[in-house]
VOBA-1610 file (N, C-alpha, C; in pm, whole numbers, padded with zeros to 5 digits, always signed):
BEGIN
Met+03096-00227-04661Met+02973-00243-04591Met+02976-00159-04471Ala+03059-00063-04476Ala+03119+00034-04373Ala+03040+00174-04444Ala+03037+00217-04595Ala+02947+00269-04637Ala+02835+00257-04635Ser+02786+00131-04643Ser+02632+00118-04642Ser+02576+00127-04536Glu+02682+00095-04385Glu+02642+00103-04265Glu+02581+00283-04270Asn+02722+00342-04328Asn+02666+00513-04343Asn+02563+00573-04417Ala+02512+00497-04488Ala+02387+00528-04537Ala+02299+00538-04459Val+02268+00394-04399Val+02187+00357-04282Val+02171+00451-04223Thr+02235+00476-04131Thr+02264+00593-03983Thr+02200+00736-04092Glu+02288+00817-04221Glu+02233+00878-04247Glu+02089+00950-04272Ser+02004+00820-04300Ser+01858+00772-04298Ser+01810+00832-04206Leu+01844+00753-04106Leu+01764+00793-03957Leu+01789+00888-03900Val+01889+00955-03935Val+01864+01074-03889Val+01828+01210-03959Gln+01844+01172-04085Gln+01731+01259-04162Gln+01583+01248-04146Ser+01574+01122-04107Ser+01419+01091-04070Ser+01371+01207-03974Asn+01448+01249-03881Asn+01406+01285-03751Asn+01322+01436-03767Ser+01341+01480-03907Ser+01203+01592-03934Ser+01113+01563-03950His+01049+01439-03965His+00881+01369-03963His+00851+01389-03828Ser+00780+01561-03797Ser+00753+01542-03651Ser+00643+01517-03593Ala+00542+01434-03711Ala+00409+01432-03696Ala+00401+01250-03654Thr+00568+01195-03684Thr+00570+01037-03669Thr+00605+01027-03554Pro+00586+00854-03528Pro+00672+00805-03325Pro+00808+00805-03339Val+00866+00869-03230Val+00996+00855-03219Val+01054+00710-03150Ile+01117+00673-03201Ile+01139+00553-03162Ile+01298+00541-03137Ser+01322+00489-02998Ser+01466+00440-02956Ser+01508+00311-02996Leu+01616+00325-03081Leu+01662+00223-03160Leu+01859+00191-03153Trp+01887+00066-03135Trp+02010+00044-03126Trp+02033-00073-03258His+02119-00008-03333His+02142-00090-03483His+02300-00200-03448Gly+02282-00307-03441Gly+02410-00350-03397Gly+02504-00411-03524Ser+02496-00355-03639Ser+02594-00397-03755Ser+02655-00225-03829Gly+02820-00203-03759Gly+02868-00101-03789Gly+02883-00024-03658Asp+02831+00086-03650Asp+02850+00207-03538Asp+02697+00171-03500Glu+02748+00153-03374Glu+02594+00128-03327Glu+02572+00229-03226Arg+02494+00294-03263Arg+02439+00407-03171Arg+02315+00459-03138Ala+02248+00483-03026Ala+02055+00511-03029Ala+02033+00660-03068Val+01964+00647-03183Val+01892+00718-03320Val+01766+00698-03300Ala+01702+00838-03295Ala+01497+00817-03333Ala+01461+00769-03458Cys+01410+00695-03512Cys+01421+00606-03590Cys+01242+00665-03680His+01255+00685-03793His+01113+00645-03836His+01051+00525-03906Pro+00970+00544-03874Pro+00936+00379-03904Pro+00936+00330-04033Arg+00924+00409-04139Arg+00969+00394-04285Arg+01115+00324-04285Asp+01229+00380-04223Asp+01361+00328-04218Asp+01364+00247-04098Leu+01263+00197-04038Leu+01285+00047-03953Leu+01228-00035-03993Val+01169-00088-04112Val+01098-00147-04178Val+01208-00209-04303Gly+01302-00072-04353Gly+01396-00098-04415Gly+01493-00181-04347Leu+01529-00117-04165Leu+01661-00219-04123Leu+01630-00390-04153Leu+01461-00393-04071Leu+01416-00526-04096Leu+01415-00590-04203Glu+01429-00537-04338Glu+01427-00595-04485Glu+01559-00639-04492Arg+01658-00575-04443Arg+01799-00598-04464Arg+01855-00711-04394Arg+01799-00709-04282Arg+01843-00829-04205Arg+01991-00830-04165Glu+02050-00699-04182Glu+02180-00702-04158Glu+02228-00638-03989Gly+02290-00748-03899Gly+02313-00705-03782Gly+02176-00726-03681Ala+02208-00700-03582Ala+02166-00713-03459Ala+02063-00592-03427Leu+01925-00587-03431Leu+01854-00458-03344Leu+01767-00481-03267Trp+01770-00366-03206Trp+01691-00384-03050Trp+01603-00241-03066Val+01470-00290-03052Val+01419-00115-03038Val+01286-00122-02931His+01299-00001-02912His+01213-00014-02749His+01095+00105-02784Leu+00980+00070-02728Leu+00875+00139-02780Leu+00821+00142-02653Asp+00748+00253-02619Asp+00656+00333-02515Asp+00533+00256-02528Ala+00484+00174-02410Ala+00345+00141-02473Ala+00231+00218-02463Gln+00263+00392-02357Gln+00193+00454-02357Gln+00146+00543-02534Ser+00245+00544-02603Ser+00270+00619-02770Ser+00154+00497-02842Pro+00053+00535-02842Pro-00006+00449-02947Pro+00011+00432-03106Ala+00104+00573-03119Ala+00161+00556-03286Ala+00260+00447-03258Gln+00379+00440-03150Gln+00431+00351-03126Gln+00419+00192-03108His+00273+00193-03029His+00266+00059-03010His+00155-00017-03114Ala+00122+00081-03255Ala+00084+00043-03318Ala+00190-00078-03406Leu+00335-00030-03406Leu+00421-00068-03469Leu+00406-00228-03433Leu+00398-00273-03314Leu+00330-00433-03319Leu+00307-00495-03374Glu+00170-00448-03442Glu+00123-00498-03497Glu+00149-00511-03657His+00189-00363-03705His+00162-00332-03841His+00328-00336-03934Val+00427-00307-03813Val+00545-00354-03870Val+00617-00480-03816Phe+00602-00523-03680Phe+00631-00690-03671Phe+00564-00808-03639His+00461-00776-03681His+00338-00837-03694His+00362-00980-03597Phe+00324-00936-03474Phe+00342-01034-03348Phe+00163-01044-03340His+00165-01177-03246His+00046-01227-03243His-00048-01121-03144Pro-00192-01108-03230Pro-00244-00986-03094Pro-00255-01016-02963Leu-00259-01179-02931Leu-00277-01174-02748Leu-00111-01127-02746Ala-00047-01128-02742Ala+00069-01061-02691Ala+00060-00953-02711Ile+00003-00863-02845Ile+00034-00734-02823Ile-00055-00704-02730Glu-00164-00735-02731Glu-00268-00696-02620Glu-00236-00702-02496Asp-00101-00806-02399Asp-00065-00812-02273Asp+00025-00658-02280Thr+00062-00635-02335Thr+00145-00506-02330Thr+00064-00388-02278Leu-00042-00404-02292Leu-00141-00293-02280Leu-00203-00300-02154Asn-00177-00424-02079Asn-00272-00504-01939Asn-00161-00462-01825Pro-00156-00360-01739Pro-00080-00347-01665Pro-00100-00480-01558Ser-00164-00595-01566Ser-00211-00666-01465Ser-00145-00812-01530Thr-00043-00811-01630Thr-00069-00927-01683Thr+00060-00996-01630Arg+00021-01134-01628Arg+00095-01234-01532Arg+00246-01230-01634Val+00352-01237-01517Val+00461-01298-01512Val+00481-01392-01609Lys+00542-01412-01750Lys+00534-01588-01774Lys+00651-01570-01938Ile+00659-01639-01948Ile+00752-01681-02114Ile+00688-01766-02198Glu+00626-01728-02342Glu+00552-01773-02420Glu+00644-01807-02583Glu+00600-01924-02624Glu+00718-01898-02739Glu+00579-01906-02860Tyr+00634-01856-02989Tyr+00513-01808-03120Tyr+00587-01850-03162Asp+00563-01879-03319Asp+00646-01890-03418Asp+00750-01791-03446Gly+00863-01832-03439Gly+00966-01707-03500Gly+00994-01617-03378Tyr+00946-01648-03262Tyr+01019-01548-03163Tyr+00955-01593-03003Leu+01024-01495-02899Leu+00956-01548-02770Leu+00912-01407-02732Phe+00822-01460-02642Phe+00755-01334-02564Phe+00805-01381-02422Val+00839-01259-02367Val+00918-01291-02232Val+00796-01132-02141Val+00757-01187-02010Val+00705-01052-01946Val+00792-01090-01794Val+00845-00972-01755Val+00914-00987-01626Val+00869-00824-01549Arg+00903-00855-01426Arg+00836-00690-01359Arg+00951-00684-01270Ala+00953-00529-01297Ala+01061-00501-01182Ala+00981-00411-01075Val+01045-00363-00956Val+01015-00348-00826Val+01112-00255-00774Thr+01013-00130-00732Thr+01103-00035-00641Thr+01027+00020-00566Phe+01084+00118-00454Phe+01010+00121-00375Phe+00970+00294-00427Cys+00785+00333-00397Cys+00734+00442-00413Cys+00783+00581-00333Asp+00873+00651-00381Asp+00918+00697-00283Asp+00837+00858-00291Ser+00708+00867-00395Ser+00619+00988-00407Ser+00500+00986-00329Thr+00501+00862-00230Thr+00368+00861-00147Thr+00458+00883+00004Asp+00347+00901+00059Asp+00369+00923+00235Asp+00413+00741+00301Asp+00366+00646+00253Asp+00370+00551+00277Asp+00515+00500+00263Pro+00620+00469+00353Pro+00750+00392+00335Pro+00768+00259+00273Tyr+00618+00200+00287Tyr+00593+00042+00245Tyr+00540+00040+00126Asp+00514+00130+00057Asp+00491+00154-00105Asp+00519+00102-00198Leu+00512+00003-00286Leu+00582-00084-00381Leu+00508-00029-00462Glu+00617+00002-00600Glu+00575+00064-00699Glu+00632-00082-00853Thr+00530-00139-00914Thr+00602-00224-00990Thr+00580-00188-01159Gln+00665-00227-01214Gln+00661-00217-01396Gln+00703-00323-01453Asp+00596-00311-01549Asp+00616-00520-01646Asp+00738-00413-01779Leu+00802-00538-01801Leu+00894-00503-01898Leu+00861-00650-02003Tyr+00816-00619-02108Tyr+00748-00692-02264Tyr+00873-00718-02337Ala+00921-00843-02393Ala+01053-00826-02465Ala+00981-00937-02582Phe+00985-00905-02704Phe+00992-01012-02799Phe+01134-01031-02862Leu+01176-01144-02861Leu+01311-01158-02919Leu+01323-01290-03057Ser+01345-01235-03123Ser+01359-01307-03295Ser+01464-01344-03292His+01505-01376-03400His+01621-01404-03515His+01710-01253-03476Asn+01645-01147-03550Asn+01690-01051-03603Asn+01715-00934-03544Ala+01593-00953-03461Ala+01534-00839-03347Ala+01450-00846-03256Leu+01522-00790-03127Leu+01507-00746-02999Leu+01393-00593-02972Val+01254-00652-02943Val+01190-00571-02951Val+01118-00527-02785Thr+01157-00430-02701Thr+01111-00443-02576Thr+01006-00348-02560Val+00927-00359-02496Val+00802-00253-02447Val+00780-00208-02315Ser+00729-00097-02264Ser+00716-00051-02133Ser+00638+00075-02118Ser+00569+00087-02001Ser+00433+00174-02019Ser+00581+00282-01996Gly+00599+00393-02039Gly+00691+00462-01925Gly+00852+00435-01974Ser+00939+00513-01932Ser+01092+00485-01882Ser+01090+00385-01761Ile+01172+00307-01756Ile+01214+00212-01703Ile+01352+00150-01663Pro+01396+00194-01558Pro+01579+00182-01536Pro+01624+00063-01602Ser+01593-00078-01585Ser+01670-00156-01686Ser+01688-00117-01792Val+01572-00073-01872Val+01595-00019-01995Val+01714+00122-02023Ala+01728+00183-01939Ala+01765+00356-01938Ala+01924+00274-01912Ala+01961+00178-01780Ala+02097+00093-01755Ala+02138+00077-01824Val+02055-00037-01945Val+02148-00123-02024Val+02184-00036-02171Ala+02082+00038-02206Ala+02124+00174-02306Ala+02225+00272-02286Gly+02288+00262-02167Gly+02396+00331-02121Gly+02510+00274-02117Arg+02494+00136-02112Arg+02612+00064-02148Arg+02612+00039-02275Leu+02547+00073-02357Leu+02509+00029-02481Leu+02583+00122-02570Glu+02603+00259-02490Glu+02679+00413-02549Glu+02801+00370-02529Arg+02835+00318-02398Arg+02969+00340-02341Arg+03042+00235-02416Asn+02975+00079-02440Asn+03060-00003-02499Asn+02927-00078-02617Pro+02948-00001-02725Pro+02875-00087-02836Pro+02934-00242-02917Asp+02980-00282-02844Asp+03017-00372-02873Asp+02946-00503-02824Met+02858-00474-02746Met+02770-00528-02635Met+02706-00619-02772Met+02621-00552-02890Met+02580-00594-02986Met+02601-00692-03084Ala+02756-00690-03035Ala+02782-00797-03119Ala+02798-00914-03057His+02771-00943-02931His+02797-01091-02867His+02607-01148-02843Gly+02521-01051-02936Gly+02432-01129-02991Gly+02269-01071-02895Leu+02170-01085-03002Leu+02000-01076-02935Leu+01980-01114-02787Asp+02084-01279-02765Asp+01980-01316-02653Asp+02079-01283-02505Arg+02180-01219-02564Arg+02307-01138-02468Arg+02212-01040-02412Leu+02190-00923-02518Leu+02126-00799-02458Leu+01975-00879-02422Leu+01910-00963-02404Leu+01767-00975-02345Leu+01846-01003-02216His+01942-01071-02191His+01963-01127-02046His+02043-01003-01960Ala+02118-00915-02044Ala+02147-00756-01988Ala+02033-00750-01924Leu+01900-00705-01999Leu+01801-00635-01973Leu+01725-00717-01831Leu+01708-00820-01856Leu+01613-00945-01715Leu+01749-00917-01643Asp+01855-00896-01670Asp+01958-00882-01499Asp+01936-00789-01446Glu+01939-00660-01499Glu+01920-00547-01467Glu+01767-00544-01365Thr+01669-00609-01444Thr+01562-00601-01424Thr+01562-00672-01273Ile+01565-00790-01247Ile+01612-00876-01154Ile+01702-00785-01000Asp+01802-00755-01030Asp+01939-00683-00974Asp+01848-00541-00881Gly+01715-00510-00976Gly+01615-00412-00906Gly+01601-00418-00749Phe+01599-00586-00771Phe+01548-00618-00597Phe+01643-00603-00458Phe+01714-00568-00506Phe+01852-00599-00403Phe+01829-00500-00367Pro+01838-00378-00385Pro+01788-00233-00322Pro+01675-00241-00196Val+01529-00317-00316Val+01454-00352-00204Val+01470-00384-00046Leu+01550-00518-00108Leu+01560-00599+00001Leu+01706-00524+00081Glu+01769-00424+00082Glu+01875-00369+00188Glu+01792-00230+00258Arg+01641-00197+00215Arg+01574-00129+00253Arg+01494-00197+00389Ile+01397-00352+00342Ile+01353-00406+00402Ile+01433-00441+00556Asp+01588-00467+00525Asp+01621-00500+00656Asp+01688-00400+00728Glu+01684-00286+00676Glu+01679-00174+00782Glu+01591-00137+00844Phe+01436-00179+00768Phe+01296-00191+00839Phe+01309-00323+00977Val+01368-00436+00929Val+01371-00496+01044Val+01470-00478+01155Asp+01562-00440+01086Asp+01673-00343+01225Asp+01582-00307+01288Gly+01515-00164+01229Gly+01460-00080+01328Gly+01349-00143+01396Leu+01245-00248+01398Leu+01159-00315+01435Leu+01222-00423+01557Glu+01330-00458+01564Glu+01400-00524+01643Glu+01408-00432+01757Glu+01496-00328+01730Glu+01522-00227+01843Glu+01375-00188+01896Arg+01314-00115+01805Arg+01145-00107+01843Arg+01094-00171+01998Val+01105-00300+01963Val+01056-00422+02016Val+01146-00429+02118Phe+01253-00496+02145Phe+01365-00544+02248Phe+01401-00427+02315Val+01455-00340+02236Val+01480-00220+02342Val+01385-00074+02444Asp+01274-00037+02285Asp+01183+00052+02361Asp+01058-00025+02363Phe+01042-00124+02331Phe+00925-00161+02351Phe+00792-00106+02326Asp+00817-00036+02185Asp+00720+00059+02132Asp+00613+00006+02111Glu+00479+00062+02117Glu+00364-00040+02126Glu+00300-00020+02001Ser+00317+00112+01908Ser+00262+00113+01779Ser+00389-00007+01626Ala+00486-00079+01746Ala+00564-00117+01641Ala+00511-00243+01562Leu+00400-00302+01621Leu+00322-00431+01606Leu+00262-00383+01487Arg+00195-00287+01424Arg+00118-00198+01305Arg+00243-00240+01190Asp+00360-00186+01231Asp+00449-00165+01108Asp+00547-00336+01079Ile+00532-00377+01209Ile+00570-00529+01139Ile+00453-00610+01048Phe+00366-00591+01054Phe+00294-00643+00988Phe+00262-00584+00854Gln+00257-00430+00904Gln+00304-00369+00721Gln+00455-00444+00651Val+00520-00441+00719Val+00687-00476+00641Val+00625-00671+00599Lys+00562-00748+00694Lys+00545-00828+00671Lys+00465-00852+00524Arg+00373-00779+00536Arg+00285-00763+00413Arg+00416-00740+00282Leu+00449-00655+00299Leu+00571-00585+00199Leu+00627-00714+00112Val+00665-00765+00235Val+00759-00934+00216Val+00696-00993+00147Leu+00570-01036+00208Leu+00442-01154+00111Leu+00431-01112-00028Ser+00415-00955-00073Ser+00401-00883-00173Ser+00501-00930-00257Leu+00663-00899-00230Leu+00792-00939-00311Leu+00756-01073-00301Arg+00719-01138-00267Arg+00723-01292-00303Arg+00659-01340-00397Arg+00495-01257-00407Arg+00431-01280-00499Arg+00488-01265-00644His+00564-01116-00604His+00645-01076-00791His+00733-01165-00812Leu+00767-01239-00742Leu+00917-01294-00775Leu+00914-01423-00778Ser+00805-01483-00711Ser+00804-01651-00769Ser+00769-01680-00912Pro+00751-01619-00972Pro+00686-01628-01141Pro+00797-01636-01184Gln+00830-01531-01168Gln+01010-01504-01268Gln+01069-01614-01225Arg+01102-01667-01077Arg+01199-01784-01134Arg+01130-01842-01204Glu+01016-01902-01249Glu+00922-02015-01344Glu+01035-01967-01463Val+01007-01827-01504Val+01049-01771-01629Val+01199-01767-01678Leu+01276-01745-01573Leu+01392-01760-01544Leu+01463-01896-01581Ala+01415-01998-01524Ala+01419-02151-01534Ala+01395-02197-01659Thr+01269-02145-01726Thr+01253-02162-01877Thr+01362-02149-01941Leu+01407-01980-01946Leu+01506-01931-02011Leu+01648-02014-02030Ala+01669-02087-01895Ala+01818-02142-01848Ala+01858-02257-01878Asn+01665-02328-01921Asn+01675-02491-01958Asn+01626-02519-02039Arg+01502-02486-02118Arg+01437-02494-02243Arg+01537-02482-02344Pro+01573-02601-02456Pro+01634-02583-02551Pro+01525-02522-02659Thr+01584-02382-02758Thr+01518-02292-02800Thr+01595-02241-02916Pro+01571-02279-03025Pro+01692-02185-03138Pro+01729-02032-03130Leu+01597-01992-03085Leu+01657-01812-03037Leu+01756-01807-02886Leu+01821-01905-02840Leu+01892-01897-02756Leu+02016-01998-02746Thr+02118-01958-02756Thr+02293-02079-02750Thr+02279-02091-02576Pro+02341-02219-02591Pro+02359-02285-02478Pro+02472-02158-02380Gly+02532-02179-02461Gly+02632-02027-02382Gly+02560-01950-02296Thr+02467-01865-02388Thr+02407-01760-02348Thr+02275-01801-02224Gln+02267-01968-02203Gln+02146-01988-02112Gln+02217-02018-02001Leu+02356-02031-01987Leu+02481-02064-01863Leu+02448-01886-01782Tyr+02408-01784-01882Tyr+02413-01658-01833Tyr+02275-01665-01753Phe+02192-01680-01818Phe+02035-01705-01757Phe+02049-01787-01630Arg+02128-01861-01604Arg+02147-01947-01500Arg+02185-01885-01401Asp+02277-01798-01422Asp+02321-01683-01314Asp+02231-01605-01275Ile+02121-01538-01361Ile+02017-01515-01318Ile+01890-01537-01190Tyr+01910-01679-01251Tyr+01813-01748-01182Tyr+01872-01802-01029Asp+02021-01796-01018Asp+02089-01786-00938Asp+02037-01667-00820His+02074-01564-00898His+02015-01425-00815His+01875-01426-00774Ile+01737-01499-00786Ile+01608-01539-00785Ile+01628-01623-00669Leu+01709-01711-00662Leu+01686-01798-00534Leu+01787-01727-00409Arg+01873-01610-00449Arg+01922-01544-00330Arg+01845-01473-00286Ile+01745-01421-00362Ile+01675-01294-00322Ile+01555-01376-00251His+01492-01495-00277His+01380-01535-00251His+01423-01594-00094Asp+01572-01690-00107Asp+01621-01718+00065Asp+01596-01582+00129Ser+01650-01456+00039Ser+01650-01352+00197Ser+01498-01318+00258Leu+01419-01359+00139Leu+01275-01262+00197Leu+01202-01404+00267Glu+01282-01510+00274Glu+01230-01634+00355Glu+01294-01592+00469Thr+01422-01568+00485Thr+01496-01528+00622Thr+01394-01405+00713Tyr+01357-01282+00629Tyr+01302-01161+00640Tyr+01160-01239+00726Arg+01108-01285+00671Arg+00988-01339+00744Arg+00980-01422+00801Asp+01095-01470+00880Asp+01094-01553+00990Asp+01131-01451+01081Leu+01248-01326+01059Leu+01285-01294+01145Leu+01183-01196+01187Leu+01063-01124+01100Leu+00974-01053+01176Leu+00856-01172+01227Gly+00829-01300+01189Gly+00773-01366+01276Gly+00866-01410+01422Ser+00965-01409+01445Ser+01034-01366+01540Ser+00975-01265+01643Thr+00990-01131+01583Thr+00975-01020+01658Thr+00854-01014+01646Met+00750-01042+01593Met+00598-01030+01636Met+00598-01128+01762Asp+00659-01270+01750Asp+00611-01350+01878Asp+00698-01238+02016Ser+00783-01219+01960Ser+00864-01162+02068Ser+00785-01053+02181Tyr+00750-00976+02061Tyr+00622-00816+02105Tyr+00534-00949+02195Leu+00423-00983+02156Leu+00338-01021+02214Leu+00404-01117+02366Thr+00463-01156+02346Thr+00536-01234+02455Thr+00578-01155+02555Gln+00669-00999+02515Gln+00650-00904+02623Gln+00514-00864+02672Val+00420-00836+02581Val+00268-00816+02633Val+00251-00887+02753Ser+00263-01007+02720Ser+00168-01147+02804Ser+00230-01115+02983Asn+00425-01079+02915Asn+00515-01105+03046Asn+00465-00971+03120Arg+00437-00840+03050Arg+00369-00742+03094Arg+00247-00732+03201Leu+00168-00819+03154Leu-00010-00852+03197Leu+00059-00883+03330Gly+00101-01002+03264Gly+00178-01112+03413Gly+00197-01021+03539Ala+00319-00926+03512Ala+00373-00868+03614Ala+00274-00749+03661Thr+00204-00680+03609Thr+00063-00602+03674Thr-00026-00669+03746Thr-00065-00819+03678Thr-00138-00886+03745Thr-00089-00958+03877Lys+00031-00983+03867Lys+00121-01014+03981Lys+00120-00909+04109Ala+00115-00776+04051Ala+00155-00650+04125Ala-00018-00658+04250Leu-00105-00642+04130Leu-00285-00608+04148Leu-00358-00745+04285Ser-00229-00853+04235Ser-00283-00996+04346Ser-00198-00958+04462Val-00098-00890+04487Val+00018-00857+04610Val-00103-00731+04689Leu-00126-00673+04599Leu-00272-00574+04725Leu-00390-00580+04732Ala-00429-00710+04643Ala-00555-00749+04704Ala-00557-00866+04835Thr-00422-00908+04806Thr-00348-00981+04931Thr-00354-00901+05037Met-00283-00808+05029Met-00258-00709+05183Met-00397-00619+05220Ser-00527-00626+05135Ser-00627-00552+05133Ser-00706-00671+05222Leu-00680-00762+05189Leu-00789-00898+05276Leu-00829-00873+05386Pro-00720-00886+05483Pro-00733-00873+05633Pro-00801-00761+05669Phe-00743-00630+05597Phe-00846-00501+05652Phe-00994-00540+05618Val-01027-00596+05487Val-01142-00619+05455Val-01229-00673+05597Val-01173-00813+05587Val-01215-00941+05672Val-01246-00868+05820Val-01125-00797+05879Val-01129-00758+06050Val-01189-00616+06062Ser-01163-00545+05922Ser-01257-00383+05956Ser-01431-00434+05944Gly-01462-00529+05870Gly-01620-00562+05858Gly-01638-00667+05988Met-01540-00736+06086Met-01585-00805+06198Met-01635-00696+06300Trp-01538-00631+06335Trp-01496-00513+06428Trp-01618-00393+06362Gly-01649-00409+06259Gly-01770-00272+06216Gly-01932-00277+06273Met-01980-00433+06283Met-02108-00491+06322Met-02180-00427+06413Asn-02259-00411+06395Asn-02351-00299+06523Asn-02389-00374+06624Phe-02314-00429+06728Phe-02316-00502+06864Phe-02272-00426+06952Asn-02366-00462+07049Asn-02320-00380+07174Asn-02199-00400+07209Lys-02152-00514+07245Lys-02023-00549+07301Lys-01925-00614+07191Ile-01852-00567+07151Ile-01771-00627+07048Ile-01602-00623+07142Pro-01470-00715+07149Pro-01368-00710+07183Pro-01339-00612+07143Leu-01241-00557+07259Leu-01142-00460+07259Leu-01205-00308+07215Ser-01345-00307+07223Ser-01428-00193+07172Ser-01362-00086+07273Asp-01360-00107+07397Asp-01391+00022+07500Asp-01228-00024+07544Ser-01096-00089+07455Ser-00965-00061+07501Ser-00927+00064+07422Pro-00844+00121+07501Pro-00778+00279+07454Pro-00681+00209+07327Ser-00651+00112+07348Ser-00535+00060+07248Ser-00592-00055+07159Gly-00732-00040+07128Gly-00773-00137+07041Gly-00759-00103+06908Phe-00739+00029+06857Phe-00701+00039+06736Phe-00566+00004+06662Trp-00474+00028+06775Trp-00344-00070+06717Trp-00340-00183+06774Ile-00393-00233+06815Ile-00414-00377+06795Ile-00455-00445+06709Met-00549-00387+06614Met-00650-00421+06563Met-00556-00410+06379Leu-00508-00317+06423Leu-00351-00255+06262Leu-00235-00375+06279Val-00216-00372+06385Val-00100-00471+06375Val-00143-00612+06338Leu-00257-00655+06422Leu-00329-00768+06333Leu-00336-00782+06200Gln-00413-00699+06124Gln-00422-00681+06059Gln-00290-00712+05912Leu-00188-00585+05961Leu-00086-00650+05870Leu-00013-00765+05930Ala-00026-00818+06019Ala+00010-00940+06043Ala-00017-01053+05971Ile-00173-01033+05948Ile-00229-01145+05897Ile-00195-01125+05705Gly-00185-01000+05678Gly-00139-00975+05522Gly-00055-01035+05507Gly+00060-01069+05577Gly+00219-01079+05569Gly+00208-01230+05577Ala+00109-01268+05666Ala+00146-01437+05707Ala+00064-01504+05533Leu+00003-01456+05480Leu-00047-01454+05379Leu-00007-01454+05203Leu+00109-01364+05215Leu+00201-01334+05152Leu+00289-01429+05160Leu+00350-01457+05273Leu+00434-01534+05310Leu+00392-01731+05253Phe+00323-01708+05256Phe+00212-01864+05235Phe+00222-01861+05116Leu+00166-01785+05041Leu+00144-01732+04908Leu+00253-01758+04811Arg+00391-01687+04850Arg+00530-01696+04769Arg+00600-01838+04822Arg+00585-01935+04965Arg+00657-02054+04916Arg+00548-02133+04867Arg+00413-02119+04847Arg+00348-02212+04824Arg+00365-02178+04606Arg+00417-02080+04582Arg+00466-02015+04452Arg+00352-01971+04365Ile+00285-01923+04446Ile+00146-01907+04400Ile+00179-01754+04304Leu+00273-01676+04425Leu+00288-01520+04382Leu+00426-01548+04330
//
């Protein structure tokens, strides 16, 4: 058996000389498991031998690699079409002899100036009895992470392809947690800006973070359904022991969903507090203007009366008339303020 595996490995290494053929990332789980660049001819040979587990990762951006889904693996045309559509719905479908799973990875897009900009990437997986085929457009962190673990611990392939699929989905869902940590920082910063500094520009950021939370919920909700199906629906492609591991991912999704609900409530409370502070400040301003209007009312009334064009007006000839009128106006204004304060109008 060891000589046979060495021969297969040697065949794969020699096939790298075909520069016009697609380079396929492949992990073979019978013997010395390691990543190699595989020629399609050798890939067909490995599939025909049915020796051990086989994981093949294809880049959907390469037409030559993508064509292998149809010409080598003979997957259903509808599933193949989904791998080319970035708007494909997150789902799980069971075909004759294999499962087709679509999950979505979410990260922050650091290449733009918008700190709230999300970047999504779909991972497509075809799980059969002797092969796991994953497809993505370009590199995807979960595939790179699991490939690195395989290089450090080749015995992972011995646990079966369903466990390998679990590892890929686990890495994909765990990618939500760094996003949650960033959102937690956003929420803390917004609360400080509202309650401590009363930054008037915070309202726009509150709406943007709230939109971010809603977007994450929209990406997460269908994945909860996918994991619930993988964890509970009986299928010959998943052992009951592996389905327990999928339930652990389902628990992660529930934790993420609960955190998003908490952030949504906190953002709602922060926005309500902001609007309450705006209302309180407006009320304080209105109260101050009311005091000024009350104080100025006696001056307007008295000055209007003593400014009429009559020949005989009381105190018009008195040398102390101005001061008497001034004291009278101030006394009337103070009396009005005292009356309104006692009636709790001001």
